[in-house]
ZAMI-393250 format. One line per 5 residues: number of its first residue (from 0); their letters; for each residue x, y negated, z of C-alpha. Coordinates in nm, 3 decimals. Example, Ala and Ser with C-alpha at 12.3 -4.5 7.8 and 13.67 -1.06 7.14 Angstrom:
% residues 2
0 = as = 1.230/0.450/0.780 | 1.367/0.106/0.714
% end
This chain:
% residues 491
0 = mltgk = 12.029/-10.094/11.190 | 12.397/-10.112/11.102 | 12.638/-10.220/11.370 | 12.899/-10.485/11.310 | 13.173/-10.221/11.332
5 = lksdi = 13.008/-9.998/11.072 | 12.963/-10.291/10.835 | 13.324/-10.384/10.892 | 13.436/-10.028/10.813 | 13.234/-10.025/10.490
10 = dkvwn = 13.375/-10.364/10.392 | 13.728/-10.231/10.446 | 13.664/-9.933/10.219 | 13.503/-10.163/9.961 | 13.805/-10.392/9.968
15 = afwtg = 14.034/-10.091/9.941 | 13.864/-9.993/9.615 | 13.917/-10.343/9.481 | 14.282/-10.361/9.581 | 14.322/-10.009/9.440
20 = gisnp = 14.223/-10.133/9.096 | 13.848/-10.053/9.087 | 13.681/-10.391/9.057 | 13.343/-10.295/8.909 | 13.092/-10.272/9.196
25 = ltvie = 12.886/-10.012/9.009 | 13.193/-9.791/8.979 | 13.262/-9.824/9.352 | 12.902/-9.734/9.436 | 12.918/-9.444/9.191
30 = qityl = 13.232/-9.296/9.347 | 13.084/-9.322/9.695 | 12.762/-9.167/9.562 | 12.955/-8.864/9.436 | 13.109/-8.814/9.779
35 = lfikr = 12.771/-8.847/9.950 | 12.636/-8.589/9.708 | 12.922/-8.351/9.790 | 12.855/-8.402/10.162 | 12.484/-8.344/10.108
40 = ldeih = 12.554/-8.013/9.931 | 12.747/-7.895/10.236 | 12.459/-7.997/10.463 | 12.210/-7.800/10.252 | 12.437/-7.495/10.245
45 = tlren = 12.479/-7.517/10.625 | 12.100/-7.525/10.674 | 12.066/-7.212/10.462 | 12.348/-7.046/10.656 | 12.173/-7.123/10.984
50 = ksnrt = 11.849/-6.979/10.853 | 12.033/-6.665/10.743 | 12.190/-6.630/11.086 | 11.847/-6.659/11.253 | 11.670/-6.412/11.025
55 = gepie = 11.953/-6.170/10.953 | 11.874/-6.201/10.582 | 12.131/-6.295/10.314 | 12.176/-6.666/10.244 | 11.898/-6.784/10.013
60 = npifp = 12.036/-6.957/9.701 | 12.384/-7.027/9.837 | 12.548/-7.332/9.684 | 12.907/-7.233/9.757 | 13.019/-6.877/9.670
65 = qdkqy = 13.237/-6.697/9.921 | 13.551/-6.764/9.719 | 13.468/-7.138/9.696 | 13.411/-7.218/10.063 | 13.713/-7.447/10.066
70 = lrwsr = 13.524/-7.684/9.833 | 13.278/-7.772/10.109 | 13.300/-8.113/10.270 | 13.341/-7.960/10.616 | 13.648/-7.773/10.490
75 = fkdma = 13.839/-8.026/10.282 | 13.776/-8.328/10.508 | 14.052/-8.216/10.743 | 14.309/-8.143/10.474 | 14.625/-8.349/10.433
80 = pqtmy = 14.567/-8.648/10.200 | 14.747/-8.507/9.895 | 14.593/-8.162/9.935 | 14.248/-8.316/9.978 | 14.303/-8.533/9.670
85 = dtvsk = 14.409/-8.238/9.453 | 14.117/-8.025/9.579 | 13.852/-8.290/9.525 | 13.976/-8.420/9.191 | 14.070/-8.088/9.031
90 = evfpf = 13.818/-7.847/9.183 | 13.528/-8.011/9.370 | 13.436/-8.247/9.087 | 13.437/-7.976/8.816 | 13.228/-7.765/9.055
95 = ikdln = 12.955/-8.028/9.105 | 12.946/-8.105/8.733 | 12.855/-7.742/8.667 | 12.576/-7.736/8.926 | 12.301/-7.861/8.694
100 = gqtne = 12.034/-7.593/8.686 | 12.200/-7.386/8.958 | 12.027/-7.568/9.245 | 11.671/-7.692/9.274 | 11.788/-8.032/9.389
105 = aysky = 11.693/-8.303/9.138 | 12.010/-8.502/9.179 | 12.240/-8.220/9.066 | 12.128/-8.295/8.708 | 12.269/-8.645/8.719
110 = msdav = 12.609/-8.541/8.851 | 12.695/-8.340/8.540 | 12.894/-8.626/8.388 | 13.062/-8.736/8.710 | 13.413/-8.872/8.664
115 = flipt = 13.656/-8.892/8.954 | 13.817/-9.238/8.958 | 13.948/-9.280/9.312 | 14.311/-9.373/9.243 | 14.508/-9.257/9.549
120 = pnllq = 14.502/-8.984/9.818 | 14.516/-9.251/10.089 | 14.200/-9.424/9.961 | 14.016/-9.093/9.928 | 14.106/-9.001/10.287
125 = rvvdm = 13.986/-9.339/10.415 | 13.652/-9.307/10.235 | 13.599/-8.948/10.349 | 13.683/-9.042/10.709 | 13.441/-9.336/10.700
130 = lnaip = 13.155/-9.132/10.554 | 13.225/-8.848/10.793 | 13.194/-9.086/11.089 | 12.841/-9.186/10.989 | 12.570/-8.985/11.168
135 = mddrd = 12.438/-8.836/10.845 | 12.172/-8.638/11.029 | 12.008/-8.972/11.101 | 11.794/-9.067/10.799 | 11.768/-9.432/10.900
140 = tkgdv = 12.143/-9.474/10.932 | 12.211/-9.300/10.602 | 11.956/-9.519/10.429 | 12.086/-9.837/10.590 | 12.443/-9.758/10.490
145 = yeyll = 12.345/-9.702/10.129 | 12.128/-10.015/10.123 | 12.424/-10.215/10.251 | 12.643/-10.071/9.976 | 12.379/-10.151/9.716
150 = skiaq = 12.356/-10.508/9.838 | 12.709/-10.552/9.711 | 12.587/-10.494/9.356 | 12.357/-10.791/9.402 | 12.638/-11.000/9.548
155 = agtng = 12.863/-10.928/9.254 | 12.598/-10.940/8.984 | 12.796/-10.710/8.759 | 12.669/-10.607/8.416 | 12.340/-10.784/8.468
160 = qfrtp = 12.237/-10.534/8.736 | 12.048/-10.765/8.969 | 11.835/-10.598/9.227 | 11.498/-10.738/9.327 | 11.547/-10.902/9.669
165 = rhiik = 11.457/-10.655/9.943 | 11.215/-10.892/10.116 | 11.024/-10.949/9.790 | 10.998/-10.572/9.740 | 10.869/-10.531/10.094
170 = mmvdl = 10.610/-10.802/10.043 | 10.479/-10.630/9.729 | 10.463/-10.296/9.910 | 10.281/-10.456/10.205 | 10.031/-10.612/9.965
175 = tkpnp = 9.952/-10.284/9.786 | 9.959/-10.064/10.099 | 10.070/-9.721/9.969 | 9.888/-9.423/10.122 | 9.968/-9.050/10.154
180 = ddiic = 9.758/-8.959/9.849 | 9.929/-9.204/9.615 | 10.147/-9.107/9.320 | 10.390/-9.396/9.291 | 10.597/-9.495/8.990
185 = dpacg = 10.854/-9.758/8.897 | 10.917/-9.724/8.521 | 11.228/-9.946/8.541 | 11.350/-9.832/8.880 | 11.714/-9.942/8.886
190 = tagfl = 11.841/-9.838/9.230 | 11.487/-9.733/9.339 | 11.428/-10.019/9.580 | 11.050/-10.016/9.530 | 11.024/-9.638/9.573
195 = vtane = 11.243/-9.636/9.882 | 11.045/-9.919/10.043 | 10.712/-9.749/9.964 | 10.855/-9.437/10.128 | 10.942/-9.637/10.440
200 = yireh = 10.591/-9.791/10.449 | 10.426/-9.448/10.441 | 10.660/-9.310/10.707 | 10.574/-9.602/10.933 | 10.197/-9.608/10.879
205 = ypeif = 10.122/-9.237/10.827 | 10.372/-9.033/11.036 | 10.111/-8.760/11.079 | 10.152/-8.642/10.718 | 10.481/-8.475/10.806
210 = hnpqk = 10.292/-8.233/11.029 | 10.072/-8.127/10.737 | 10.250/-7.884/10.500 | 10.049/-7.985/10.191 | 10.088/-8.360/10.247
215 = rehfn = 10.457/-8.319/10.330 | 10.510/-8.121/10.010 | 10.328/-8.391/9.811 | 10.546/-8.659/9.972 | 10.873/-8.482/9.900
220 = tkmfy = 10.806/-8.353/9.549 | 10.508/-8.523/9.379 | 10.473/-8.876/9.516 | 10.770/-9.075/9.380 | 10.860/-9.117/9.013
225 = gndfd = 11.109/-9.344/8.841 | 11.265/-9.415/8.503 | 11.572/-9.606/8.396 | 11.765/-9.569/8.072 | 12.094/-9.638/8.255
230 = rtmir = 12.220/-9.300/8.376 | 12.452/-9.462/8.629 | 12.160/-9.640/8.791 | 11.961/-9.317/8.797 | 12.243/-9.141/8.984
235 = iavmn = 12.247/-9.422/9.238 | 11.866/-9.424/9.260 | 11.846/-9.051/9.325 | 12.101/-9.068/9.604 | 11.928/-9.373/9.751
240 = mvlhg = 11.599/-9.182/9.767 | 11.757/-8.866/9.907 | 11.934/-9.060/10.180 | 11.603/-9.223/10.270 | 11.443/-8.884/10.321
245 = ierpn = 11.278/-8.807/9.986 | 11.394/-8.451/9.931 | 11.328/-8.405/9.557 | 11.266/-8.734/9.377 | 11.133/-8.729/9.024
250 = vsdkd = 11.354/-8.963/8.826 | 11.451/-8.960/8.462 | 11.713/-9.133/8.250 | 11.455/-9.204/7.982 | 11.332/-9.528/7.833
255 = alaqe = 10.975/-9.552/7.964 | 10.870/-9.756/7.658 | 10.990/-9.498/7.405 | 10.763/-9.286/7.189 | 10.912/-8.971/7.342
260 = qahir = 10.759/-9.073/7.676 | 10.414/-9.138/7.529 | 10.283/-8.809/7.667 | 10.301/-8.954/8.019 | 9.978/-9.148/8.056
265 = eaytl = 9.720/-9.195/8.333 | 9.956/-9.020/8.572 | 10.000/-9.258/8.868 | 9.788/-9.435/9.128 | 10.036/-9.711/9.214
270 = ilanp = 10.298/-9.891/9.008 | 10.555/-10.119/9.169 | 10.801/-10.276/8.929 | 11.025/-10.559/8.821 | 11.076/-10.472/8.454
275 = pfkgs = 11.348/-10.624/8.232 | 11.284/-10.976/8.104 | 11.384/-11.131/7.774 | 11.454/-10.803/7.600 | 11.352/-10.735/7.242
280 = ldydv = 11.293/-10.389/7.094 | 11.229/-10.256/6.747 | 10.870/-10.156/6.680 | 10.967/-9.810/6.557 | 11.124/-9.704/6.889
285 = vakdl = 10.831/-9.814/7.108 | 10.537/-9.585/7.181 | 10.262/-9.653/6.930 | 9.984/-9.682/7.187 | 10.174/-9.972/7.347
290 = tnmvk = 10.223/-10.168/7.024 | 9.859/-10.103/6.941 | 9.766/-10.275/7.266 | 10.010/-10.564/7.226 | 10.189/-10.631/6.897
295 = tkkte = 10.523/-10.758/7.020 | 10.891/-10.678/7.063 | 10.915/-10.850/7.402 | 10.985/-10.605/7.682 | 10.803/-10.806/7.951
300 = llfla = 10.477/-10.777/7.753 | 10.531/-10.415/7.650 | 10.586/-10.316/8.012 | 10.254/-10.472/8.112 | 10.085/-10.260/7.845
305 = lfvkl = 10.276/-9.958/7.975 | 10.158/-10.017/8.330 | 9.797/-10.015/8.216 | 9.854/-9.691/8.025 | 10.037/-9.518/8.310
310 = lktgg = 9.775/-9.586/8.576 | 9.490/-9.356/8.658 | 9.148/-9.523/8.676 | 9.133/-9.693/9.015 | 9.511/-9.720/9.029
315 = rcaci = 9.677/-10.049/9.116 | 9.985/-10.234/9.005 | 10.207/-10.504/9.154 | 10.474/-10.627/8.914 | 10.704/-10.924/8.867
320 = vpdgv = 10.679/-11.119/8.543 | 10.854/-11.433/8.413 | 10.636/-11.742/8.413 | 10.620/-11.739/8.033 | 10.395/-11.433/8.053
325 = lfgss = 10.141/-11.642/8.243 | 10.101/-11.923/7.991 | 10.263/-11.811/7.663 | 10.046/-11.915/7.369 | 10.134/-11.640/7.119
330 = nahqg = 9.869/-11.385/7.023 | 10.065/-11.118/7.211 | 10.081/-11.325/7.533 | 9.714/-11.415/7.524 | 9.618/-11.064/7.421
335 = irkti = 9.783/-10.880/7.709 | 9.645/-11.131/7.961 | 9.298/-11.089/7.813 | 9.330/-10.709/7.837 | 9.421/-10.721/8.205
340 = iedqk = 9.149/-10.975/8.287 | 8.862/-10.848/8.071 | 8.925/-10.472/8.058 | 9.082/-10.428/8.402 | 9.049/-10.618/8.731
345 = ldavi = 9.308/-10.886/8.793 | 9.329/-10.935/9.168 | 9.604/-11.190/9.230 | 9.870/-11.415/9.083 | 10.145/-11.515/9.326
350 = smpsg = 10.371/-11.787/9.187 | 10.727/-11.765/9.322 | 10.989/-12.043/9.337 | 11.266/-12.039/9.078 | 11.536/-11.982/9.341
355 = vfkpy = 11.421/-11.630/9.433 | 11.669/-11.464/9.194 | 11.956/-11.707/9.242 | 12.251/-11.719/9.202 | 12.213/-11.486/8.902
360 = agvst = 11.907/-11.633/8.736 | 11.702/-11.946/8.788 | 11.397/-11.823/8.600 | 11.059/-11.889/8.758 | 10.860/-11.573/8.820
365 = ailif = 10.527/-11.455/8.951 | 10.371/-11.138/9.090 | 10.066/-10.994/8.917 | 9.843/-10.756/9.112 | 9.573/-10.574/8.921
370 = tktds = 9.355/-10.264/8.938 | 9.289/-10.037/8.643 | 8.916/-9.995/8.583 | 8.887/-9.969/8.202 | 8.551/-10.142/8.255
375 = ggtdn = 8.645/-10.494/8.363 | 8.553/-10.630/8.704 | 8.750/-10.954/8.724 | 8.522/-11.212/8.884 | 8.760/-11.441/9.069
380 = vwfyd = 9.140/-11.436/9.067 | 9.331/-11.527/9.383 | 9.625/-11.764/9.331 | 9.900/-11.842/9.582 | 10.170/-12.104/9.539
385 = mqadg = 10.472/-11.958/9.718 | 10.717/-12.236/9.793 | 10.960/-12.057/10.027 | 11.064/-11.696/10.092 | 11.271/-11.717/10.410
390 = fsldd = 11.598/-11.798/10.233 | 11.749/-12.118/10.102 | 11.665/-12.161/9.735 | 12.014/-12.265/9.630 | 12.292/-12.040/9.505
395 = krqky = 12.396/-11.947/9.861 | 12.054/-11.796/9.949 | 12.118/-11.817/10.321 | 11.858/-11.654/10.546 | 11.668/-11.875/10.789
400 = enpth = 11.662/-11.755/11.148 | 11.312/-11.773/11.299 | 11.177/-11.952/10.991 | 10.877/-12.182/10.999 | 10.588/-12.148/10.753
405 = eqnni = 10.754/-12.415/10.540 | 11.066/-12.196/10.520 | 10.891/-11.863/10.466 | 10.545/-11.819/10.312 | 10.555/-11.438/10.296
410 = pdiik = 10.370/-11.361/10.624 | 10.102/-11.611/10.521 | 10.068/-11.452/10.175 | 10.006/-11.107/10.325 | 9.764/-11.242/10.585
415 = rfdhq = 9.559/-11.438/10.332 | 9.556/-11.156/10.077 | 9.428/-10.916/10.342 | 9.147/-11.154/10.444 | 9.021/-11.283/10.112
420 = tqeks = 8.668/-11.352/10.235 | 8.819/-11.643/10.425 | 8.981/-11.771/10.107 | 8.660/-11.852/9.922 | 8.618/-12.188/10.094
425 = rkrtd = 8.968/-12.313/10.016 | 9.010/-12.613/9.790 | 9.235/-12.633/9.485 | 9.464/-12.860/9.685 | 9.542/-12.574/9.928
430 = qsffv = 9.835/-12.335/9.892 | 9.598/-12.056/9.789 | 9.258/-12.055/9.620 | 9.027/-11.863/9.389 | 8.966/-11.935/9.020
435 = sveei = 8.663/-11.793/8.842 | 8.706/-11.571/8.541 | 8.487/-11.810/8.341 | 8.733/-12.094/8.395 | 9.026/-11.871/8.305
440 = renky = 8.853/-11.772/7.982 | 8.800/-12.139/7.895 | 9.174/-12.193/7.936 | 9.268/-11.911/7.694 | 9.350/-11.679/7.984
445 = dlsin = 9.621/-11.912/8.113 | 9.739/-11.783/8.454 | 9.990/-12.051/8.547 | 9.900/-12.193/8.886 | 9.966/-12.550/8.775
450 = rykei = 9.674/-12.521/8.534 | 9.434/-12.492/8.826 | 9.604/-12.642/9.130 | 9.499/-12.994/9.222 | 9.740/-13.239/9.381
455 = eyeei = 9.626/-13.492/9.634 | 9.790/-13.827/9.588 | 9.823/-14.050/9.891 | 9.733/-14.409/9.816 | 10.013/-14.650/9.896
460 = eydpp = 9.942/-15.021/9.934 | 10.214/-15.268/9.840 | 10.245/-15.637/9.932 | 10.136/-15.888/9.669 | 10.409/-15.988/9.422
465 = kkiia = 10.431/-16.343/9.562 | 10.504/-16.210/9.911 | 10.767/-15.968/9.776 | 10.941/-16.257/9.591 | 10.932/-16.472/9.905
470 = dikkl = 11.089/-16.191/10.110 | 11.365/-16.148/9.853 | 11.442/-16.523/9.860 | 11.459/-16.513/10.239 | 11.699/-16.218/10.225
475 = evdiq = 11.918/-16.406/9.979 | 11.934/-16.705/10.217 | 12.030/-16.478/10.503 | 12.299/-16.308/10.292 | 12.442/-16.644/10.183
480 = kglee = 12.450/-16.765/10.542 | 12.629/-16.450/10.652 | 12.891/-16.485/10.379 | 12.958/-16.845/10.481 | 13.011/-16.741/10.843
485 = lesml = 13.246/-16.461/10.738 | 13.442/-16.700/10.517 | 13.484/-16.949/10.802 | 13.627/-16.676/11.025 | 13.900/-16.603/10.769
490 = k = 14.032/-16.963/10.764
% end
């Protein structure tokens, strides 16, 4: 957990970027990411040096040649500001841009187009000093620092880059319960929040895997996959994963919907995602097997088709969709819902309040959880009407301290989802309930909770009209009497 002082130090550096003329939060994050990458390279080189010293063998795959040792973080961090600035801008950055293919670290690929934008030697020195003061050998601290930096993207809402709220991500991970054998993918990963949180879940629940060489290798190299067509976001995502202890993440700056990615199918056992809403693509750029499943240009429907295609049989998916996906009446909307319900196994629909993504968007959303079977299996679908998520639902989104159930439904959602046998007796007036697949079919596969939820109306008895009129007349007499008394006092 970050201390108040560390947060304050990060805020000071952040403000320094802004006053220095860099006002785009993504640019600030990007510049800090480059420096973290440079620091990480020095750490890796140091580990290889230490191994060489222990074994007496030459350094295996050295990152820094003998004549370039001054480019290491541990060397330039103590230089005078102007010397440091000249070294980093003119030599370190060209060096890291040429690293692609020279190291086996995945993130070196996405630093090849790095551009140094820190405007002054003084600012560079302040940032280097701050990052150097962080205990970077502590994975939790590194991850927390980067998460705090990423939260500032959400606060600023620049360029439409709105991260899924961390507590919503955690809820979805808790509901799907990743395990050490999973192969996890987010095809629209952004800053990799879902992948990082799944990583934390596995570390917490299965610490023993790190004592097993095969399972540890799977975790570090073959468990986590992500796509995002924004190369800047991929750079940030890679560093986010590395700082959270995933040594070699598999991320790509490719459009997961594109035909060129159509060879990746039935590859994953768990998909966690919040894909783009309201986008529209041309048919000719989308993979043909997706448009064959759902004839549409809408990205939110195409991504649902993609999730089905990407999952192995038995794999599961938890994804966020706009409410329109649940009840849209077009052939494409009904078709993709029918596919998930009839051909796969739809497990749950969790309706979320419209304030979850405020202040950036007021759209109502829901979480779909389904399992790929390719043979059906949907008997009853579990619905939950989430009305609160632990934060105020206005633009301020203030967190409640020690929230009640009325202020935060998330613990209840997880508890009820994990004990569904107890849910079968619930009525449609409850916050959660089951709906049979037969009833869903009759309603053209409508998945909006309001279609099935019943509202109990409390009967209110009013006085007869004659009594109400008599009471009004009495009040008028009393008012007139009061006015007369007030008038007499003013004489």
